[in-house]
C-alpha positions as CSV (number, residue, x, y, z in Angstrom):
1,M,15.1,4.9,4.0
2,N,18.7,3.8,4.7
3,A,20.8,3.1,1.6
4,G,21.9,-0.3,2.9
5,I,18.3,-1.3,3.5
6,D,17.3,-0.1,0.0
7,L,20.0,-2.2,-1.5
8,F,19.1,-5.3,0.6
9,M,15.4,-5.0,-0.3
10,E,16.2,-4.5,-4.0
11,G,18.2,-7.7,-4.0
12,L,15.4,-9.6,-2.2
13,K,12.7,-8.4,-4.6
14,A,14.8,-9.3,-7.6
15,R,15.1,-12.9,-6.3
16,T,11.5,-13.2,-5.2
17,P,9.3,-11.2,-7.7
18,G,5.7,-10.7,-6.8
19,E,5.9,-12.0,-3.2
20,T,4.5,-8.8,-1.8
21,E,3.4,-10.1,1.6
22,F,6.9,-11.7,2.2
23,H,8.6,-8.4,1.2
24,Q,6.4,-6.5,3.6
25,A,7.3,-8.8,6.5
26,V,11.0,-8.7,5.7
27,L,11.1,-4.9,5.4
28,E,9.5,-4.5,8.8
29,V,12.1,-6.7,10.5
30,V,15.1,-5.3,8.5
31,E,14.2,-1.7,9.4
32,S,14.1,-2.6,13.1
33,V,17.3,-4.7,13.2
34,W,19.5,-2.9,10.7
35,D,21.4,-0.8,13.2
36,V,22.2,-3.9,15.3
37,Y,23.2,-5.9,12.2
38,D,25.2,-3.1,10.6
39,A,27.2,-2.5,13.9
40,N,28.1,-6.2,14.3
41,P,31.0,-7.3,12.0
42,R,30.3,-11.0,12.8
43,Y,26.7,-10.8,11.6
44,K,27.8,-9.0,8.4
45,Q,30.7,-11.3,7.6
46,A,28.5,-14.4,8.0
47,K,25.7,-12.6,6.0
48,I,23.2,-13.6,8.8
49,L,20.4,-11.4,7.5
50,E,20.8,-12.6,3.9
51,R,20.6,-16.2,5.2
52,M,17.6,-15.5,7.4
53,V,15.4,-14.3,4.5
54,E,16.0,-17.6,2.6
55,P,14.0,-20.6,3.8
56,E,16.2,-23.6,4.5
57,R,13.7,-25.7,2.5
58,T,10.5,-25.0,0.5
59,I,8.2,-27.9,-0.4
60,M,5.4,-27.7,-2.9
61,F,3.2,-30.5,-3.9
62,R,-0.2,-31.4,-5.5
63,V,-3.1,-32.6,-3.4
64,P,-5.6,-34.8,-5.4
65,W,-8.8,-35.8,-3.7
66,S,-12.3,-36.8,-4.5
67,N,-15.4,-34.8,-3.6
68,D,-18.8,-36.3,-2.6
69,K,-19.9,-36.5,-6.2
70,G,-16.9,-38.7,-7.0
71,E,-15.2,-36.0,-9.0
72,V,-11.4,-35.5,-8.6
73,E,-10.2,-32.1,-7.4
74,I,-6.7,-30.8,-7.2
75,N,-5.2,-28.3,-4.7
76,R,-1.7,-27.2,-4.1
77,G,0.1,-27.9,-0.9
78,Y,3.1,-26.3,0.7
79,R,5.5,-26.5,3.6
80,V,8.1,-23.8,4.1
81,E,10.7,-24.9,6.6
82,F,12.3,-21.5,7.3
83,N,14.8,-21.7,10.1
84,S,15.8,-24.5,12.5
85,A,18.6,-22.7,14.4
86,L,16.7,-22.9,17.7
87,G,14.9,-26.2,17.2
88,P,12.6,-28.2,15.0
89,Y,10.6,-26.2,12.5
90,K,7.3,-25.1,14.2
91,G,4.4,-23.3,12.7
92,G,0.8,-23.8,11.6
93,L,-1.0,-25.1,8.5
94,R,-3.4,-22.8,6.8
95,F,-6.2,-24.1,4.5
96,H,-7.7,-21.1,2.7
97,R,-8.3,-20.0,-0.8
98,S,-6.0,-17.1,-0.3
99,V,-2.9,-19.2,0.4
100,T,0.1,-18.6,-1.8
101,L,3.8,-19.2,-1.5
102,S,4.3,-15.5,-0.6
103,I,1.9,-15.6,2.3
104,L,3.4,-18.8,3.7
105,K,6.9,-17.4,3.4
106,F,5.9,-14.3,5.3
107,L,4.3,-16.4,7.9
108,G,7.3,-18.7,8.2
109,F,9.6,-15.8,8.4
110,E,7.5,-14.1,11.2
111,Q,7.3,-17.5,13.0
112,T,11.0,-17.7,13.3
113,F,11.2,-14.6,15.4
114,K,7.9,-15.3,17.2
115,N,9.2,-18.7,18.3
116,S,12.5,-17.1,19.3
117,L,10.6,-14.7,21.6
118,T,8.9,-17.6,23.5
119,T,12.3,-18.8,24.7
120,L,11.2,-22.4,23.8
121,P,13.4,-24.6,21.6
122,M,11.5,-24.1,18.3
123,G,12.5,-23.1,14.8
124,G,10.2,-21.4,12.3
125,G,8.0,-22.8,9.5
126,K,4.6,-22.6,7.9
127,G,2.5,-24.5,5.5
128,G,-0.9,-25.0,4.1
129,S,-3.0,-25.2,0.9
130,D,-5.4,-23.2,-1.2
131,F,-8.2,-25.6,-0.2
132,S,-11.2,-24.0,1.5
133,A,-13.6,-25.9,3.8
134,K,-16.4,-23.5,2.9
135,G,-19.4,-25.5,1.7
136,R,-17.6,-28.8,2.1
137,S,-18.8,-31.9,4.0
138,D,-16.9,-33.5,6.8
139,N,-16.1,-36.4,4.5
140,E,-14.7,-34.1,1.8
141,I,-12.5,-32.4,4.4
142,M,-11.3,-35.7,5.7
143,R,-10.4,-37.0,2.2
144,F,-8.5,-33.7,1.5
145,C,-6.6,-33.9,4.8
146,Q,-5.6,-37.5,4.2
147,S,-4.3,-36.7,0.7
148,F,-2.4,-33.7,2.0
149,M,-0.7,-35.7,4.7
150,T,0.1,-38.6,2.3
151,E,2.7,-36.2,0.8
152,L,3.5,-34.1,3.9
153,F,4.4,-37.0,6.2
154,R,7.8,-37.6,4.5
155,H,8.9,-34.1,5.4
156,I,7.8,-33.8,9.1
157,G,8.5,-35.5,12.4
158,P,8.6,-34.8,16.2
159,N,12.3,-33.8,16.0
160,T,12.2,-32.3,12.5
161,D,9.1,-30.3,11.8
162,V,6.0,-30.1,14.0
163,P,3.0,-28.4,12.3
164,A,-0.1,-27.1,14.1
165,G,-3.3,-25.4,13.1
166,D,-4.0,-22.0,11.6
167,I,-6.8,-20.4,9.6
168,G,-9.0,-23.2,8.3
169,V,-7.3,-25.9,10.4
170,G,-8.9,-26.6,13.7
171,G,-9.3,-29.7,15.9
172,R,-11.2,-31.6,13.2
173,E,-8.6,-31.1,10.6
174,I,-5.7,-31.8,13.0
175,G,-7.5,-35.1,13.9
176,Y,-7.8,-36.2,10.2
177,L,-4.1,-35.2,9.5
178,F,-2.8,-37.0,12.6
179,G,-4.8,-40.1,11.9
180,Q,-3.3,-40.4,8.4
181,Y,0.2,-39.7,9.7
182,K,-0.2,-42.5,12.2
183,R,-1.6,-44.9,9.6
184,I,1.3,-44.3,7.2
185,R,4.1,-44.2,9.8
186,N,2.7,-46.9,12.1
187,E,3.6,-44.8,15.1
188,F,1.9,-42.6,17.7
189,T,4.1,-39.6,18.2
190,G,3.9,-35.8,18.8
191,V,4.2,-34.8,15.2
192,L,1.3,-32.3,15.3
193,T,0.1,-29.9,18.0
194,G,-3.5,-28.8,18.6
195,K,-4.5,-32.5,19.1
196,G,-7.5,-33.5,21.1
197,L,-7.1,-33.8,24.9
198,G,-7.7,-37.5,24.8
199,W,-4.9,-38.3,22.4
200,G,-1.9,-36.1,23.2
201,G,-3.3,-32.6,23.2
202,S,-2.7,-29.9,25.8
203,L,-5.2,-28.1,28.0
204,I,-5.7,-24.4,26.9
205,R,-4.3,-25.0,23.4
206,P,-7.5,-24.0,21.6
207,E,-7.7,-20.8,23.6
208,A,-4.0,-20.1,23.8
209,T,-3.5,-17.6,21.1
210,G,-6.4,-15.5,22.3
211,Y,-5.6,-15.9,26.0
212,G,-1.9,-15.1,25.5
213,A,-2.8,-12.0,23.5
214,V,-4.9,-10.6,26.3
215,Y,-2.2,-11.4,28.8
216,F,0.2,-9.4,26.6
217,V,-2.3,-6.5,26.4
218,Q,-2.6,-6.6,30.2
219,H,1.2,-5.9,30.4
220,M,0.8,-3.1,27.8
221,L,-2.0,-1.5,29.8
222,K,0.0,-1.8,33.0
223,E,2.7,0.3,31.4
224,M,-0.1,2.9,30.8
225,G,-1.5,2.6,34.4
226,K,-4.6,0.9,33.2
227,E,-6.3,-2.5,33.3
228,V,-8.7,-4.5,31.2
229,N,-11.7,-4.1,33.5
230,G,-14.2,-1.6,32.2
231,L,-12.6,-1.1,28.8
232,T,-14.4,-1.8,25.5
233,F,-12.8,-3.9,22.7
234,S,-13.3,-4.3,19.0
235,V,-12.3,-7.8,17.7
236,S,-12.2,-9.0,14.1
237,G,-12.7,-12.6,13.0
238,F,-14.9,-15.2,14.8
239,G,-12.7,-18.3,14.9
240,N,-10.7,-19.9,17.8
241,V,-8.4,-16.9,18.1
242,A,-11.2,-14.4,18.5
243,W,-13.1,-16.8,20.7
244,G,-10.2,-17.2,23.1
245,A,-9.5,-13.5,23.3
246,I,-13.2,-12.7,23.9
247,S,-13.5,-15.3,26.6
248,K,-10.5,-14.0,28.5
249,I,-11.5,-10.3,28.1
250,N,-14.9,-11.2,29.6
251,E,-13.2,-13.0,32.5
252,L,-11.1,-9.9,33.2
253,G,-14.1,-7.5,33.1
254,G,-13.7,-6.0,29.6
255,K,-16.5,-5.8,27.0
256,V,-16.2,-7.0,23.4
257,V,-18.7,-5.3,21.1
258,T,-17.7,-6.6,17.6
259,V,-16.8,-9.7,15.6
260,S,-16.4,-9.8,11.9
261,G,-16.1,-12.0,8.8
262,P,-15.5,-11.6,5.1
263,D,-19.2,-10.5,4.8
264,G,-18.9,-7.6,7.3
265,Y,-19.1,-7.1,11.1
266,I,-21.7,-7.1,13.8
267,Y,-21.9,-4.5,16.6
268,D,-23.3,-5.8,19.9
269,P,-23.3,-2.9,22.4
270,A,-24.4,-5.2,25.3
271,G,-21.2,-7.2,24.8
272,I,-20.4,-10.7,23.4
273,T,-20.9,-12.9,26.5
274,G,-22.3,-16.2,27.6
275,A,-24.1,-18.1,24.9
276,K,-23.0,-15.5,22.3
277,V,-19.4,-16.6,22.8
278,D,-20.3,-20.3,22.3
279,Y,-22.2,-19.4,19.2
280,L,-19.0,-18.2,17.6
281,L,-17.8,-21.8,17.6
282,E,-21.0,-22.9,15.9
283,L,-20.3,-20.3,13.2
284,R,-16.8,-21.6,12.8
285,E,-18.0,-25.2,12.4
286,S,-20.6,-24.3,9.9
287,N,-17.9,-23.9,7.1
288,N,-19.9,-20.9,5.7
289,D,-17.3,-18.3,6.7
290,I,-19.9,-15.5,7.4
291,V,-20.8,-13.6,10.6
292,A,-24.3,-12.2,9.5
293,P,-26.1,-15.1,11.3
294,Y,-24.9,-13.8,14.6
295,A,-26.9,-10.6,14.0
296,E,-30.0,-12.6,13.2
297,E,-29.6,-14.9,16.2
298,F,-29.1,-12.1,18.8
299,G,-31.0,-9.2,17.2
300,V,-28.0,-6.8,16.8
301,E,-26.9,-4.6,13.9
302,F,-24.9,-6.1,11.0
303,F,-22.7,-3.9,8.8
304,P,-22.2,-5.6,5.4
305,D,-18.9,-5.3,3.6
306,A,-17.5,-3.1,6.4
307,K,-14.6,-3.4,8.9
308,P,-15.1,-3.2,12.7
309,W,-12.4,-0.5,13.1
310,E,-15.1,2.2,12.6
311,A,-16.7,1.3,15.9
312,K,-15.8,3.6,18.9
313,V,-13.8,1.4,21.4
314,D,-10.9,1.7,23.8
315,I,-8.8,-1.2,22.3
316,A,-8.8,-2.8,18.9
317,L,-7.6,-6.4,18.4
318,P,-7.2,-7.6,14.7
319,C,-7.7,-11.4,15.0
320,A,-8.6,-12.4,11.5
321,T,-5.9,-12.2,8.8
322,Q,-3.0,-10.3,7.3
323,N,-3.3,-6.6,6.3
324,E,-6.9,-6.3,7.7
325,L,-6.3,-2.9,9.3
326,D,-4.9,-0.1,7.0
327,E,-3.7,3.4,7.5
328,A,-7.2,4.9,7.1
329,D,-8.5,2.5,9.8
330,A,-5.6,3.5,12.1
331,L,-6.4,7.2,11.8
332,K,-10.1,6.4,12.4
333,L,-9.3,4.4,15.5
334,M,-7.1,7.2,17.0
335,K,-9.6,9.9,16.1
336,N,-12.4,7.9,17.9
337,G,-10.3,7.7,21.1
338,C,-8.8,4.2,20.9
339,I,-5.8,3.9,23.2
340,L,-4.2,0.7,22.1
341,V,-4.0,-1.7,19.1
342,A,-2.5,-5.1,19.4
343,E,-2.2,-7.5,16.4
344,V,-3.5,-10.9,17.2
345,S,-3.5,-12.0,13.6
346,N,-0.2,-12.3,11.8
347,M,0.8,-9.0,10.2
348,G,-2.8,-7.8,10.8
349,C,-1.9,-4.2,10.0
350,T,-0.5,-2.8,6.8
351,S,2.9,-1.1,6.8
352,G,1.1,2.2,6.5
353,A,-1.0,1.5,9.6
354,V,2.1,0.4,11.6
355,N,4.1,3.5,10.6
356,C,1.1,5.7,11.4
357,F,0.9,4.3,14.9
358,I,4.6,4.6,15.6
359,N,5.0,8.1,14.1
360,N,2.1,9.2,16.4
361,K,3.8,7.5,19.4
362,F,0.6,5.4,19.7
363,T,0.7,2.2,21.8
364,F,0.8,-0.6,19.2
365,A,2.3,-4.2,19.3
366,P,2.9,-6.6,16.5
367,G,1.6,-10.1,16.0
368,K,4.9,-11.9,16.5
369,A,4.8,-10.7,20.2
370,V,1.1,-10.5,20.8
371,N,0.0,-13.8,19.4
372,A,2.9,-15.9,20.5
373,G,0.8,-17.6,23.1
374,G,-0.5,-20.1,20.6
375,V,2.8,-21.5,19.5
376,A,4.0,-21.2,23.1
377,V,1.4,-23.7,24.3
378,S,2.1,-25.8,21.2
379,G,5.7,-25.9,22.4
380,L,4.3,-27.0,25.9
381,E,2.3,-29.7,24.1
382,M,5.5,-31.0,22.5
383,S,7.1,-31.1,25.9
384,Q,4.2,-33.0,27.4
385,N,4.2,-35.5,24.4
386,S,7.9,-36.1,24.9
387,M,7.3,-36.9,28.6
388,R,4.1,-38.9,27.9
389,Y,2.5,-36.7,30.6
390,N,-0.2,-34.1,30.8
391,W,0.0,-30.9,32.9
392,T,-3.1,-29.5,34.6
393,N,-5.0,-26.4,33.3
394,E,-3.4,-24.3,36.0
395,E,0.1,-25.5,35.2
396,V,-0.3,-24.7,31.5
397,D,-1.9,-21.3,32.1
398,K,0.9,-20.4,34.6
399,R,3.6,-21.2,32.0
400,L,1.7,-19.2,29.4
401,H,1.5,-16.2,31.7
402,L,5.2,-16.4,32.3
403,I,6.1,-16.7,28.6
404,M,3.9,-13.7,27.7
405,Q,5.5,-11.6,30.5
406,D,9.0,-12.6,29.2
407,I,8.0,-11.5,25.7
408,H,6.7,-8.2,27.0
409,D,9.9,-7.7,29.0
410,T,12.0,-8.4,25.9
411,C,10.0,-5.9,23.8
412,T,10.4,-3.3,26.5
413,R,14.1,-3.9,26.9
414,H,14.9,-3.5,23.2
415,G,12.1,-1.1,22.3
416,K,11.8,1.5,25.0
417,S,13.3,5.0,24.4
418,D,12.4,8.4,25.8
419,G,9.3,7.0,27.5
420,Y,7.8,5.4,24.4
421,I,7.9,1.6,23.8
422,N,8.3,0.8,20.2
423,Y,7.0,-2.8,20.5
424,V,7.7,-3.5,16.8
425,K,11.4,-2.7,17.2
426,G,11.6,-4.5,20.6
427,A,10.1,-7.7,19.2
428,N,12.2,-7.8,16.1
429,V,15.5,-7.0,17.7
430,G,14.9,-9.4,20.6
431,G,13.9,-12.3,18.2
432,F,16.7,-11.5,15.7
433,V,19.6,-11.5,18.1
434,K,18.8,-14.9,19.6
435,V,18.4,-16.5,16.1
436,A,21.5,-14.8,14.8
437,E,23.7,-16.0,17.7
438,A,22.5,-19.6,17.2
439,M,23.2,-19.5,13.5
440,L,26.7,-18.1,14.1
441,A,27.4,-20.9,16.6
442,Q,26.3,-23.6,14.2
443,G,28.4,-22.4,11.2
444,L,27.3,-22.3,7.6
445,V,24.1,-24.3,7.8
């Protein structure tokens, strides 16, 4: 590794001990942009990179709420407002037992560059709680969301910070959060995205991350002289993101043969189509966080405590969570004839897996580029809220198409060398330069 990068990372780790996910996300970006940073005296003098890795604001708070037995429970809430150089902080809320400050800092850091790539005026942020909806009633989820927003409301606003959903935060949770914000502030405003269509939401938002990812994959395949039609896909997860990706893959003639959960994965050689796709939403709404019932419902094989990357497919799409695909999985995929991997989850691959792909000149793209469609349509929802107007399905989809094409063009422009596109470098450099220039223009803020 470069001595300058070593020194930079040593300093970061000393200031943020134990934040391994955050360190992993920063290292990936720093390795990609260091030559650009090191060659630009303006960036170095203003210590742009050192400023970028420090959140502008980190908020931590307790969330007391009562369960259905009348017992008080306490969770921890967070909002990491990372960078507002390009616009209001923008990024999802994650409710999951695995949530820590390190995870939210990595997500907020990634979000800054992802939002930059969309070309929309949005900064980067992320938030959430270690609350899990698994086994909880709707009333318990509502009471938790109301307590969470009772603290969060003072830190957000349509021109300050606009949260959205993420793992564990879907339409139901956004509704409860929005209702509490409206009650406290006595105003109806576009403070959250992912809202219901009847009260300020945008068409295509639930499907946007999955749709946008498949559009990006289409561009990757075009570079290879291929198309989605006729190819087989392995998908992890079974929430909105996986559902959106599977729906679009089916529409384009591809075949998805896996979905997964914390309990294992199912293999459906006939393809996940029709009622099977709708059933994924039922699984998500059950709050049980398992995928085994799919195997029972449709008579297919279930592989407990295993990952879907052992299945023989053409394309793999990690759609569940961070670091779900490691180096051993990467080697297995390539050995089995896989031609492309695209992260749909944030940092879905470990550093070892990413390096394995790049060192083998394998076609791989990172989450900050692939999954930007979700926040892109959130940005379009913000625009519609500001205008008090709703675009049609076709208008939103057309804008999403153009945004994903622009992101792919940016990755190609900054990442192509000797016939190989390093999408990781392309995404990181493209996102970094735009944020860096905005920070320079705005002075020491």
